[in-house]
N, C-alpha and C positions, 0 to 999 in steps of 0.2 A: 878827156881817159883816162878820169880817174870815176868819170859818174857811172859810162862801161864796167865801172870793177859792182861800183856797188853795190846798180843794177843781176849783172852775175850776179854777187854773192843770194839777193835779196830772194831770184832761182833758185837761186840750191838750195837756203832755207826757208822757203815753199814745198818745193818736194820731197824735202826732209818730212815739214807735218804735213804734205799727205798719206806718207810715203810708211805714218806710225802711224798715225789714224785709221790708215785700211790694216795691217802688219793685229794691231792690238783688238783691229774688230777682227777683224781676220784665226786669232787666238782664242780668242771671249767667243768665237760663235762655235767653233771646234770644244772649246776646253769647259762651254757653256755656266760663262761663269756672267754672272752682273745680268741675266733678262734683258733687257730691255735693252738698257743702255748699250750695248752690241749695236744695233741696230740705230740710237741715236745716235754714232757712233762717227755710222758709213750715209746719211744721212751728210752730220759736218760737213764732212768728210769731198763729197758731192758738188753742195751748196760751196763750198772752198772755192775746191776746180772750174764748177760753172763759171761765177766771182771773175775769176784768172786769166780764160778762157775769156772771154768776152775783156778784159782788160790789152787782152793783149792784141784780142782781134780792131780793139778801138785805135791804138796803138801804128799798125797796118798802114 
């Protein structure tokens, strides 16, 4: 039972991190702050998302 709760907290943390990275990317894109770093944030978010989806598929 505790393992399920732990996994759910990890999932919430993961989606929060992805959401924040995408939010920062979007705000930076609109306000043209930091230049190329904004696109690096998007790339990081996509890599993390792909890695997470791969782990999710391998669990099934």
